[in-house]
FIKOLZA-1660 file (N, C-alpha, C; in steps of 0.1 Angstrom, whole numbers, plus 5000, padded with zeros to 4 digits):
% residues 231
   i   px   py   pz ch aa at
   1 3224 1989 7220  A  M  N
   1 3230 1979 7219  A  M CA
   1 3242 1981 7205  A  M  C
   2 3253 1976 7209  A  S  N
   2 3262 1976 7199  A  S CA
   2 3256 1967 7186  A  S  C
   3 3268 1970 7177  A  H  N
   3 3263 1965 7161  A  H CA
   3 3269 1947 7164  A  H  C
   4 3278 1951 7171  A  L  N
   4 3286 1933 7174  A  L CA
   4 3275 1926 7179  A  L  C
   5 3269 1933 7189  A  S  N
   5 3262 1926 7202  A  S CA
   5 3248 1920 7193  A  S  C
   6 3246 1926 7187  A  R  N
   6 3230 1928 7181  A  R CA
   6 3234 1914 7169  A  R  C
   7 3245 1919 7167  A  H  N
   7 3245 1905 7152  A  H CA
   7 3246 1892 7160  A  H  C
   8 3255 1892 7173  A  F  N
   8 3253 1879 7181  A  F CA
   8 3235 1879 7185  A  F  C
   9 3229 1882 7188  A  T  N
   9 3217 1883 7195  A  T CA
   9 3207 1877 7183  A  T  C
  10 3212 1881 7173  A  E  N
  10 3200 1876 7161  A  E CA
  10 3205 1865 7156  A  E  C
  11 3220 1861 7160  A  E  N
  11 3228 1850 7153  A  E CA
  11 3215 1841 7159  A  E  C
  12 3222 1840 7175  A  R  N
  12 3215 1832 7184  A  R CA
  12 3202 1829 7181  A  R  C
  13 3193 1839 7181  A  R  N
  13 3178 1841 7181  A  R CA
  13 3178 1830 7165  A  R  C
  14 3181 1832 7153  A  D  N
  14 3183 1820 7145  A  D CA
  14 3184 1810 7147  A  D  C
  15 3195 1806 7154  A  N  N
  15 3198 1792 7157  A  N CA
  15 3186 1787 7169  A  N  C
  16 3181 1793 7177  A  Q  N
  16 3171 1787 7184  A  Q CA
  16 3159 1784 7174  A  Q  C
  17 3155 1789 7163  A  M  N
  17 3147 1789 7157  A  M CA
  17 3150 1775 7141  A  M  C
  18 3163 1773 7142  A  A  N
  18 3166 1766 7130  A  A CA
  18 3165 1751 7137  A  A  C
  19 3159 1745 7122  A  K  N
  19 3153 1732 7120  A  K CA
  19 3170 1725 7121  A  K  C
  20 3168 1716 7129  A  K  N
  20 3181 1700 7133  A  K CA
  20 3178 1695 7120  A  K  C
  21 3190 1691 7115  A  I  N
  21 3192 1679 7109  A  I CA
  21 3204 1670 7112  A  I  C
  22 3204 1659 7114  A  M  N
  22 3211 1648 7118  A  M CA
  22 3218 1642 7106  A  M  C
  23 3228 1645 7104  A  I  N
  23 3238 1633 7099  A  I CA
  23 3249 1627 7105  A  I  C
  24 3242 1618 7111  A  K  N
  24 3252 1606 7122  A  K CA
  24 3254 1592 7110  A  K  C
  25 3261 1586 7116  A  G  N
  25 3265 1573 7113  A  G CA
  25 3271 1571 7100  A  G  C
  26 3269 1558 7089  A  A  N
  26 3277 1562 7076  A  A CA
  26 3264 1567 7066  A  A  C
  27 3275 1571 7061  A  I  N
  27 3268 1579 7046  A  I CA
  27 3267 1568 7034  A  I  C
  28 3254 1570 7032  A  V  N
  28 3249 1558 7021  A  V CA
  28 3241 1559 7008  A  V  C
  29 3242 1554 7001  A  S  N
  29 3235 1559 6989  A  S CA
  29 3218 1556 6993  A  S  C
  30 3213 1561 6985  A  N  N
  30 3197 1562 6987  A  N CA
  30 3191 1547 6985  A  N  C
  31 3195 1537 6975  A  N  N
  31 3191 1525 6976  A  N CA
  31 3197 1517 6985  A  N  C
  32 3213 1519 6992  A  D  N
  32 3215 1509 7004  A  D CA
  32 3206 1516 7019  A  D  C
  33 3200 1528 7017  A  Y  N
  33 3197 1529 7031  A  Y CA
  33 3187 1523 7037  A  Y  C
  34 3179 1517 7025  A  P  N
  34 3166 1508 7032  A  P CA
  34 3174 1495 7043  A  P  C
  35 3182 1492 7036  A  V  N
  35 3190 1479 7043  A  V CA
  35 3198 1483 7064  A  V  C
  36 3200 1496 7059  A  Y  N
  36 3207 1501 7072  A  Y CA
  36 3196 1501 7081  A  Y  C
  37 3183 1507 7075  A  E  N
  37 3172 1508 7088  A  E CA
  37 3168 1499 7092  A  E  C
  38 3163 1488 7076  A  W  N
  38 3162 1473 7084  A  W CA
  38 3170 1465 7096  A  W  C
  39 3182 1468 7090  A  L  N
  39 3189 1461 7103  A  L CA
  39 3194 1471 7117  A  L  C
  40 3183 1483 7115  A  D  N
  40 3186 1491 7130  A  D CA
  40 3202 1499 7129  A  D  C
  41 3208 1499 7117  A  I  N
  41 3221 1510 7118  A  I CA
  41 3219 1523 7112  A  I  C
  42 3226 1532 7125  A  E  N
  42 3222 1546 7118  A  E CA
  42 3230 1549 7107  A  E  C
  43 3224 1554 7099  A  A  N
  43 3231 1560 7086  A  A CA
  43 3221 1573 7082  A  A  C
  44 3225 1581 7072  A  T  N
  44 3223 1587 7066  A  T CA
  44 3221 1593 7047  A  T  C
  45 3215 1593 7039  A  S  N
  45 3211 1591 7026  A  S CA
  45 3210 1606 7024  A  S  C
  46 3211 1611 7007  A  P  N
  46 3208 1622 7008  A  P CA
  46 3193 1626 7007  A  P  C
  47 3188 1613 7003  A  K  N
  47 3170 1621 7003  A  K CA
  47 3165 1623 7016  A  K  C
  48 3170 1616 7026  A  I  N
  48 3168 1621 7042  A  I CA
  48 3170 1639 7040  A  I  C
  49 3183 1641 7040  A  V  N
  49 3189 1655 7038  A  V CA
  49 3176 1663 7028  A  V  C
  50 3175 1660 7016  A  H  N
  50 3173 1669 7005  A  H CA
  50 3154 1667 7016  A  H  C
  51 3150 1661 7019  A  E  N
  51 3136 1659 7021  A  E CA
  51 3135 1671 7038  A  E  C
  52 3143 1666 7048  A  Q  N
  52 3145 1682 7054  A  Q CA
  52 3149 1695 7054  A  Q  C
  53 3156 1694 7040  A  L  N
  53 3159 1709 7036  A  L CA
  53 3148 1713 7028  A  L  C
  54 3137 1702 7026  A  A  N
  54 3123 1709 7018  A  A CA
  54 3114 1713 7029  A  A  C
  55 3115 1708 7041  A  E  N
  55 3108 1712 7049  A  E CA
  55 3111 1726 7055  A  E  C
  56 3122 1732 7055  A  A  N
  56 3129 1739 7063  A  A CA
  56 3125 1753 7054  A  A  C
  57 3122 1751 7043  A  K  N
  57 3115 1759 7032  A  K CA
  57 3122 1775 7033  A  K  C
  58 3134 1773 7037  A  G  N
  58 3144 1783 7033  A  G CA
  58 3145 1789 7048  A  G  C
  59 3143 1789 7059  A  Q  N
  59 3145 1788 7075  A  Q CA
  59 3162 1785 7076  A  Q  C
  60 3168 1791 7084  A  P  N
  60 3176 1786 7093  A  P CA
  60 3180 1771 7094  A  P  C
  61 3191 1762 7091  A  V  N
  61 3191 1749 7093  A  V CA
  61 3205 1745 7102  A  V  C
  62 3203 1739 7114  A  E  N
  62 3217 1736 7123  A  E CA
  62 3219 1719 7117  A  E  C
  63 3229 1716 7112  A  V  N
  63 3236 1706 7108  A  V CA
  63 3243 1697 7119  A  V  C
  64 3238 1690 7126  A  D  N
  64 3248 1684 7138  A  D CA
  64 3259 1670 7132  A  D  C
  65 3267 1670 7134  A  I  N
  65 3273 1654 7126  A  I CA
  65 3286 1649 7135  A  I  C
  66 3281 1638 7134  A  N  N
  66 3288 1622 7141  A  N CA
  66 3290 1613 7134  A  N  C
  67 3301 1612 7126  A  S  N
  67 3301 1602 7112  A  S CA
  67 3310 1599 7108  A  S  C
  68 3317 1588 7107  A  G  N
  68 3328 1584 7101  A  G CA
  68 3328 1584 7085  A  G  C
  69 3318 1588 7082  A  G  N
  69 3321 1588 7067  A  G CA
  69 3314 1579 7057  A  G  C
  70 3316 1572 7045  A  G  N
  70 3309 1561 7037  A  G CA
  70 3312 1568 7022  A  G  C
  71 3298 1565 7013  A  D  N
  71 3299 1569 7002  A  D CA
  71 3300 1584 6995  A  D  C
  72 3310 1584 6990  A  V  N
  72 3317 1597 6983  A  V CA
  72 3305 1604 6979  A  V  C
  73 3300 1596 6965  A  F  N
  73 3288 1602 6960  A  F CA
  73 3277 1607 6966  A  F  C
  74 3276 1599 6976  A  A  N
  74 3263 1603 6985  A  A CA
  74 3267 1613 6993  A  A  C
  75 3278 1614 6996  A  G  N
  75 3282 1625 7003  A  G CA
  75 3279 1638 7000  A  G  C
  76 3291 1633 6987  A  S  N
  76 3287 1645 6978  A  S CA
  76 3281 1655 6974  A  S  C
  77 3265 1647 6972  A  E  N
  77 3252 1651 6972  A  E CA
  77 3249 1660 6983  A  E  C
  78 3252 1653 6993  A  I  N
  78 3246 1659 7006  A  I CA
  78 3255 1676 7005  A  I  C
  79 3265 1674 7006  A  Y  N
  79 3273 1688 7006  A  Y CA
  79 3269 1696 6996  A  Y  C
  80 3263 1693 6983  A  S  N
  80 3257 1700 6972  A  S CA
  80 3247 1706 6979  A  S  C
  81 3238 1700 6981  A  A  N
  81 3225 1703 6986  A  A CA
  81 3221 1710 6994  A  A  C
  82 3231 1713 7007  A  L  N
  82 3238 1723 7019  A  L CA
  82 3242 1731 7016  A  L  C
  83 3251 1733 7002  A  R  N
  83 3254 1743 6997  A  R CA
  83 3247 1751 6992  A  R  C
  84 3234 1743 6977  A  A  N
  84 3227 1749 6968  A  A CA
  84 3217 1755 6980  A  A  C
  85 3217 1752 6991  A  Y  N
  85 3200 1759 7003  A  Y CA
  85 3211 1773 7007  A  Y  C
  86 3223 1772 7012  A  S  N
  86 3227 1782 7015  A  S CA
  86 3226 1796 7001  A  S  C
  87 3233 1794 6996  A  L  N
  87 3231 1802 6982  A  L CA
  87 3224 1808 6976  A  L  C
  88 3208 1796 6979  A  N  N
  88 3195 1804 6976  A  N CA
  88 3188 1809 6987  A  N  C
  89 3199 1814 7001  A  G  N
  89 3191 1821 7010  A  G CA
  89 3192 1813 7023  A  G  C
  90 3190 1804 7026  A  G  N
  90 3188 1792 7042  A  G CA
  90 3202 1796 7044  A  G  C
  91 3206 1797 7060  A  R  N
  91 3214 1800 7066  A  R CA
  91 3214 1783 7069  A  R  C
  92 3227 1782 7067  A  V  N
  92 3232 1767 7072  A  V CA
  92 3245 1765 7084  A  V  C
  93 3241 1765 7096  A  T  N
  93 3251 1762 7107  A  T CA
  93 3257 1745 7110  A  T  C
  94 3270 1741 7108  A  V  N
  94 3273 1728 7109  A  V CA
  94 3279 1728 7124  A  V  C
  95 3277 1718 7131  A  N  N
  95 3281 1715 7145  A  N CA
  95 3286 1701 7145  A  N  C
  96 3300 1699 7147  A  I  N
  96 3308 1684 7145  A  I CA
  96 3308 1679 7159  A  I  C
  97 3298 1673 7161  A  V  N
  97 3295 1673 7177  A  V CA
  97 3304 1657 7183  A  V  C
  98 3309 1652 7171  A  G  N
  98 3318 1644 7175  A  G CA
  98 3330 1638 7166  A  G  C
  99 3329 1633 7155  A  L  N
  99 3337 1630 7142  A  L CA
  99 3327 1633 7129  A  L  C
 100 3339 1640 7126  A  A  N
 100 3336 1640 7110  A  A CA
 100 3348 1637 7103  A  A  C
 101 3347 1624 7099  A  A  N
 101 3357 1622 7093  A  A CA
 101 3353 1616 7075  A  A  C
 102 3364 1617 7069  A  S  N
 102 3362 1613 7053  A  S CA
 102 3351 1618 7047  A  S  C
 103 3340 1617 7039  A  I  N
 103 3333 1623 7031  A  I CA
 103 3328 1631 7043  A  I  C
 104 3318 1626 7054  A  A  N
 104 3317 1635 7063  A  A CA
 104 3320 1651 7066  A  A  C
 105 3336 1649 7069  A  S  N
 105 3338 1661 7068  A  S CA
 105 3342 1669 7058  A  S  C
 106 3339 1662 7046  A  V  N
 106 3333 1671 7034  A  V CA
 106 3323 1680 7036  A  V  C
 107 3312 1672 7036  A  I  N
 107 3296 1675 7040  A  I CA
 107 3304 1688 7055  A  I  C
 108 3307 1687 7062  A  A  N
 108 3309 1696 7074  A  A CA
 108 3312 1707 7065  A  A  C
 109 3321 1713 7057  A  M  N
 109 3326 1723 7046  A  M CA
 109 3313 1730 7042  A  M  C
 110 3303 1722 7043  A  A  N
 110 3294 1734 7035  A  A CA
 110 3284 1744 7044  A  A  C
 111 3288 1740 7058  A  G  N
 111 3282 1749 7061  A  G CA
 111 3285 1765 7062  A  G  C
 112 3277 1779 7063  A  D  N
 112 3280 1791 7065  A  D CA
 112 3291 1790 7079  A  D  C
 113 3282 1783 7089  A  V  N
 113 3294 1785 7101  A  V CA
 113 3297 1770 7106  A  V  C
 114 3310 1769 7104  A  V  N
 114 3312 1755 7107  A  V CA
 114 3319 1752 7123  A  V  C
 115 3311 1750 7135  A  R  N
 115 3313 1747 7143  A  R CA
 115 3318 1734 7152  A  R  C
 116 3328 1734 7164  A  I  N
 116 3335 1721 7168  A  I CA
 116 3334 1719 7182  A  I  C
 117 3327 1707 7188  A  T  N
 117 3327 1704 7203  A  T CA
 117 3342 1705 7209  A  T  C
 118 3348 1710 7217  A  P  N
 118 3361 1705 7224  A  P CA
 118 3367 1692 7223  A  P  C
 119 3355 1682 7220  A  V  N
 119 3365 1666 7221  A  V CA
 119 3359 1665 7209  A  V  C
 120 3354 1672 7198  A  G  N
 120 3352 1665 7188  A  G CA
 120 3370 1663 7176  A  G  C
 121 3365 1660 7164  A  Q  N
 121 3377 1655 7156  A  Q CA
 121 3371 1655 7139  A  Q  C
 122 3381 1664 7134  A  I  N
 122 3380 1658 7118  A  I CA
 122 3390 1650 7111  A  I  C
 123 3388 1642 7105  A  M  N
 123 3393 1636 7097  A  M CA
 123 3396 1636 7080  A  M  C
 124 3408 1637 7075  A  I  N
 124 3408 1637 7055  A  I CA
 124 3417 1629 7051  A  I  C
 125 3412 1623 7044  A  H  N
 125 3422 1614 7036  A  H CA
 125 3418 1610 7023  A  H  C
 126 3430 1603 7016  A  N  N
 126 3424 1597 7001  A  N CA
 126 3414 1588 7001  A  N  C
 127 3411 1593 6991  A  A  N
 127 3395 1581 6986  A  A CA
 127 3404 1568 6984  A  A  C
 128 3394 1562 6989  A  S  N
 128 3396 1548 6983  A  S CA
 128 3385 1537 6976  A  S  C
 129 3388 1525 6975  A  I  N
 129 3377 1516 6967  A  I CA
 129 3379 1503 6973  A  I  C
 130 3370 1496 6973  A  H  N
 130 3369 1484 6986  A  H CA
 130 3368 1471 6972  A  H  C
 131 3373 1460 6973  A  G  N
 131 3365 1448 6962  A  G CA
 131 3375 1454 6947  A  G  C
 132 3378 1460 6947  A  A  N
 132 3383 1463 6929  A  A CA
 132 3387 1448 6923  A  A  C
 133 3388 1447 6913  A  S  N
 133 3385 1433 6906  A  S CA
 133 3393 1437 6893  A  S  C
 134 3405 1430 6885  A  G  N
 134 3407 1433 6871  A  G CA
 134 3422 1432 6871  A  G  C
 135 3427 1435 6858  A  D  N
 135 3442 1433 6854  A  D CA
 135 3451 1446 6855  A  D  C
 136 3461 1448 6853  A  Y  N
 136 3471 1456 6855  A  Y CA
 136 3461 1469 6849  A  Y  C
 137 3457 1472 6838  A  R  N
 137 3452 1483 6834  A  R CA
 137 3441 1486 6842  A  R  C
 138 3432 1480 6846  A  D  N
 138 3421 1480 6855  A  D CA
 138 3427 1491 6864  A  D  C
 139 3436 1486 6871  A  M  N
 139 3440 1488 6884  A  M CA
 139 3446 1503 6879  A  M  C
 140 3453 1502 6872  A  N  N
 140 3459 1515 6865  A  N CA
 140 3450 1529 6864  A  N  C
 141 3435 1524 6855  A  H  N
 141 3425 1531 6857  A  H CA
 141 3417 1535 6870  A  H  C
 142 3414 1526 6882  A  M  N
 142 3410 1528 6890  A  M CA
 142 3418 1542 6896  A  M  C
 143 3433 1538 6898  A  S  N
 143 3441 1549 6904  A  S CA
 143 3437 1561 6900  A  S  C
 144 3438 1566 6888  A  G  N
 144 3435 1577 6881  A  G CA
 144 3423 1581 6883  A  G  C
 145 3411 1570 6888  A  V  N
 145 3397 1577 6889  A  V CA
 145 3400 1582 6904  A  V  C
 146 3403 1575 6910  A  L  N
 146 3405 1575 6926  A  L CA
 146 3416 1592 6930  A  L  C
 147 3426 1599 6922  A  K  N
 147 3431 1608 6920  A  K CA
 147 3425 1617 6918  A  K  C
 148 3414 1615 6905  A  N  N
 148 3405 1627 6904  A  N CA
 148 3391 1631 6914  A  N  C
 149 3388 1616 6919  A  V  N
 149 3383 1624 6935  A  V CA
 149 3386 1631 6939  A  V  C
 150 3401 1624 6947  A  N  N
 150 3407 1634 6956  A  N CA
 150 3407 1652 6952  A  N  C
 151 3411 1649 6937  A  Q  N
 151 3412 1667 6934  A  Q CA
 151 3399 1668 6936  A  Q  C
 152 3386 1663 6933  A  T  N
 152 3372 1669 6933  A  T CA
 152 3368 1676 6948  A  T  C
 153 3371 1669 6957  A  L  N
 153 3368 1663 6969  A  L CA
 153 3378 1676 6975  A  L  C
 154 3388 1679 6974  A  A  N
 154 3397 1689 6979  A  A CA
 154 3393 1704 6978  A  A  C
 155 3382 1706 6963  A  N  N
 155 3376 1717 6964  A  N CA
 155 3367 1727 6974  A  N  C
 156 3362 1711 6979  A  A  N
 156 3352 1718 6991  A  A CA
 156 3363 1722 7002  A  A  C
 157 3376 1718 7005  A  Y  N
 157 3383 1721 7017  A  Y CA
 157 3385 1734 7013  A  Y  C
 158 3396 1733 7003  A  R  N
 158 3396 1748 6997  A  R CA
 158 3388 1759 6994  A  R  C
 159 3378 1755 6993  A  L  N
 159 3369 1766 6995  A  L CA
 159 3367 1774 7010  A  L  C
 160 3365 1763 7018  A  K  N
 160 3364 1768 7031  A  K CA
 160 3376 1774 7037  A  K  C
 161 3385 1767 7035  A  T  N
 161 3398 1773 7044  A  T CA
 161 3406 1778 7037  A  T  C
 162 3407 1782 7024  A  G  N
 162 3419 1790 7015  A  G CA
 162 3428 1784 7009  A  G  C
 163 3425 1774 7014  A  K  N
 163 3449 1763 7010  A  K CA
 163 3443 1759 6996  A  K  C
 164 3457 1757 6995  A  T  N
 164 3461 1752 6981  A  T CA
 164 3457 1742 6979  A  T  C
 165 3452 1734 6968  A  E  N
 165 3448 1717 6963  A  E CA
 165 3462 1713 6970  A  E  C
 166 3480 1712 6963  A  S  N
 166 3485 1706 6968  A  S CA
 166 3486 1703 6984  A  S  C
 167 3485 1717 6990  A  E  N
 167 3487 1716 7004  A  E CA
 167 3477 1703 7008  A  E  C
 168 3463 1706 7005  A  L  N
 168 3451 1693 7008  A  L CA
 168 3456 1682 7004  A  L  C
 169 3459 1682 6992  A  L  N
 169 3463 1667 6989  A  L CA
 169 3476 1659 6998  A  L  C
 170 3482 1667 7002  A  S  N
 170 3498 1664 7011  A  S CA
 170 3490 1656 7024  A  S  C
 171 3478 1667 7029  A  M  N
 171 3472 1659 7039  A  M CA
 171 3464 1653 7039  A  M  C
 172 3457 1647 7026  A  F  N
 172 3450 1634 7024  A  F CA
 172 3459 1624 7018  A  F  C
 173 3472 1627 7018  A  D  N
 173 3481 1614 7021  A  D CA
 173 3485 1611 7032  A  D  C
 174 3486 1620 7041  A  A  N
 174 3490 1618 7058  A  A CA
 174 3484 1613 7065  A  A  C
 175 3467 1609 7058  A  E  N
 175 3456 1610 7067  A  E CA
 175 3455 1619 7076  A  E  C
 176 3450 1627 7078  A  T  N
 176 3454 1640 7087  A  T CA
 176 3440 1641 7099  A  T  C
 177 3446 1640 7110  A  W  N
 177 3433 1640 7120  A  W CA
 177 3439 1655 7127  A  W  C
 178 3423 1661 7132  A  L  N
 178 3429 1673 7134  A  L CA
 178 3416 1676 7147  A  L  C
 179 3425 1682 7156  A  T  N
 179 3420 1686 7169  A  T CA
 179 3412 1696 7166  A  T  C
 180 3399 1697 7176  A  P  N
 180 3392 1711 7174  A  P CA
 180 3403 1726 7169  A  P  C
 181 3415 1726 7179  A  E  N
 181 3425 1738 7179  A  E CA
 181 3430 1741 7163  A  E  C
 182 3436 1726 7159  A  Q  N
 182 3442 1723 7148  A  Q CA
 182 3431 1731 7137  A  Q  C
 183 3416 1723 7135  A  A  N
 183 3409 1725 7130  A  A CA
 183 3411 1742 7129  A  A  C
 184 3404 1749 7137  A  L  N
 184 3402 1763 7141  A  L CA
 184 3414 1772 7132  A  L  C
 185 3426 1766 7136  A  R  N
 185 3440 1769 7133  A  R CA
 185 3442 1771 7114  A  R  C
 186 3439 1759 7114  A  H  N
 186 3439 1756 7097  A  H CA
 186 3426 1764 7089  A  H  C
 187 3415 1765 7096  A  G  N
 187 3405 1768 7085  A  G CA
 187 3392 1763 7086  A  G  C
 188 3394 1745 7092  A  F  N
 188 3380 1741 7087  A  F CA
 188 3373 1742 7096  A  F  C
 189 3376 1749 7110  A  V  N
 189 3359 1756 7114  A  V CA
 189 3362 1767 7118  A  V  C
 190 3351 1776 7122  A  D  N
 190 3348 1788 7124  A  D CA
 190 3350 1794 7138  A  D  C
 191 3347 1781 7147  A  E  N
 191 3344 1781 7163  A  E CA
 191 3343 1767 7171  A  E  C
 192 3346 1769 7181  A  I  N
 192 3350 1758 7191  A  I CA
 192 3341 1761 7199  A  I  C
 193 3329 1752 7201  A  L  N
 193 3317 1752 7210  A  L CA
 193 3320 1753 7225  A  L  C
 194 3314 1762 7229  A  F  N
 194 3318 1759 7245  A  F CA
 194 3330 1769 7252  A  F  C
 195 3336 1772 7243  A  D  N
 195 3353 1775 7244  A  D CA
 195 3350 1792 7245  A  D  C
 196 3347 1800 7255  A  D  N
 196 3345 1811 7259  A  D CA
 196 3355 1818 7256  A  D  C
 197 3366 1814 7260  A  Q  N
 197 3384 1822 7259  A  Q CA
 197 3385 1823 7244  A  Q  C
 198 3383 1811 7235  A  I  N
 198 3390 1815 7222  A  I CA
 198 3386 1824 7216  A  I  C
 199 3368 1824 7221  A  Q  N
 199 3360 1830 7210  A  Q CA
 199 3359 1846 7212  A  Q  C
 200 3362 1845 7228  A  T  N
 200 3364 1863 7232  A  T CA
 200 3377 1868 7227  A  T  C
 201 3385 1856 7222  A  G  N
 201 3400 1861 7222  A  G CA
 201 3400 1868 7203  A  G  C
 202 3390 1868 7196  A  L  N
 202 3388 1870 7182  A  L CA
 202 3384 1887 7185  A  L  C
 203 3392 1895 7181  A  S  N
 203 3390 1909 7181  A  S CA
 203 3379 1911 7171  A  S  C
 204 3370 1923 7174  A  V  N
 204 3362 1929 7163  A  V CA
 204 3372 1931 7147  A  V  C
 205 3379 1935 7144  A  A  N
 205 3387 1934 7135  A  A CA
 205 3390 1921 7128  A  A  C
 206 3394 1917 7139  A  G  N
 206 3393 1899 7133  A  G CA
 206 3385 1894 7127  A  G  C
 207 3367 1896 7133  A  R  N
 207 3360 1893 7130  A  R CA
 207 3358 1897 7118  A  R  C
 208 3361 1912 7112  A  S  N
 208 3354 1920 7102  A  S CA
 208 3363 1913 7088  A  S  C
 209 3377 1908 7089  A  Q  N
 209 3384 1902 7083  A  Q CA
 209 3376 1886 7079  A  Q  C
 210 3373 1881 7093  A  V  N
 210 3368 1869 7089  A  V CA
 210 3356 1867 7081  A  V  C
 211 3349 1877 7080  A  G  N
 211 3333 1880 7072  A  G CA
 211 3338 1882 7060  A  G  C
 212 3345 1892 7057  A  S  N
 212 3354 1896 7045  A  S CA
 212 3356 1885 7036  A  S  C
 213 3363 1874 7042  A  H  N
 213 3366 1863 7039  A  H CA
 213 3356 1855 7032  A  H  C
 214 3352 1852 7044  A  Q  N
 214 3336 1841 7040  A  Q CA
 214 3330 1847 7026  A  Q  C
 215 3326 1862 7028  A  T  N
 215 3320 1863 7010  A  T CA
 215 3331 1865 7000  A  T  C
 216 3340 1867 7001  A  R  N
 216 3350 1862 6990  A  R CA
 216 3345 1846 6987  A  R  C
 217 3345 1834 6995  A  K  N
 217 3345 1825 6990  A  K CA
 217 3334 1821 6988  A  K  C
 218 3320 1825 6995  A  M  N
 218 3307 1825 6993  A  M CA
 218 3305 1831 6975  A  M  C
 219 3313 1836 6971  A  T  N
 219 3314 1848 6958  A  T CA
 219 3321 1833 6947  A  T  C
 220 3330 1829 6952  A  A  N
 220 3336 1820 6944  A  A CA
 220 3331 1807 6943  A  A  C
 221 3322 1802 6957  A  Q  N
 221 3315 1792 6951  A  Q CA
 221 3303 1793 6943  A  Q  C
 222 3302 1806 6942  A  L  N
 222 3285 1807 6932  A  L CA
 222 3289 1808 6924  A  L  C
 223 3304 1811 6915  A  N  N
 223 3304 1813 6903  A  N CA
 223 3311 1800 6899  A  N  C
 224 3318 1789 6913  A  L  N
 224 3323 1778 6907  A  L CA
 224 3308 1765 6905  A  L  C
 225 3298 1767 6911  A  M  N
 225 3288 1759 6910  A  M CA
 225 3278 1760 6906  A  M  C
 226 3270 1771 6904  A  K  N
 226 3262 1772 6894  A  K CA
 226 3255 1762 6898  A  K  C
 227 3247 1756 6907  A  L  N
 227 3238 1748 6903  A  L CA
 227 3228 1749 6914  A  L  C
 228 3216 1742 6905  A  K  N
 228 3201 1741 6916  A  K CA
 228 3199 1725 6919  A  K  C
 229 3199 1726 6934  A  V  N
 229 3199 1708 6935  A  V CA
 229 3181 1705 6941  A  V  C
 230 3178 1696 6938  A  G  N
 230 3165 1697 6942  A  G CA
 230 3161 1700 6957  A  G  C
 231 3157 1705 6962  A  I  N
 231 3154 1705 6980  A  I CA
 231 3139 1707 6975  A  I  C
% end
């Protein structure tokens, strides 16, 4: 068996043993989650993800995402938990099985490998706030806060795609929707699920380059984050 074949055999075996984590519906804070649960509305909170990662105990996890987004800071915590789990030795595979929009698309960037179904989409846009009140000074202040949020969220996409902050912020301004092919071309995902033609079109040399790029990104992430999330 060739080294490449053995690699994919081992990867399939890992995925078969991987613990499933579902990120579906609205991304909400831990405090808000009981309300969604009581109303029987699908939602995901950081606490749920932390608990599932703790149960995985360092084993590979496979994260299925179908979410239109939600709370920025709850989503940021989920992203950080998944990255910390990976940086501490646990393999994280992300499957975008429908929509990964807004903060859910940030969470998707946490995967060591990010895959998307042929009928999936990714959407990235500017951070926004609803129900703001105050005078012009408050509005100016909030504008600055939102710009800062955009810059911090752009870090997740930058580490995954290698794009510059300027490129990403322009994509935010345009509210960019990406098809699977566009997401692959721009580096937001590594694979399109079920599409053998695209997968086999990547040469061995190309895979080596991707692996090298991933290694550089992982090193950059480790140096940037230096965090331990309670999992």
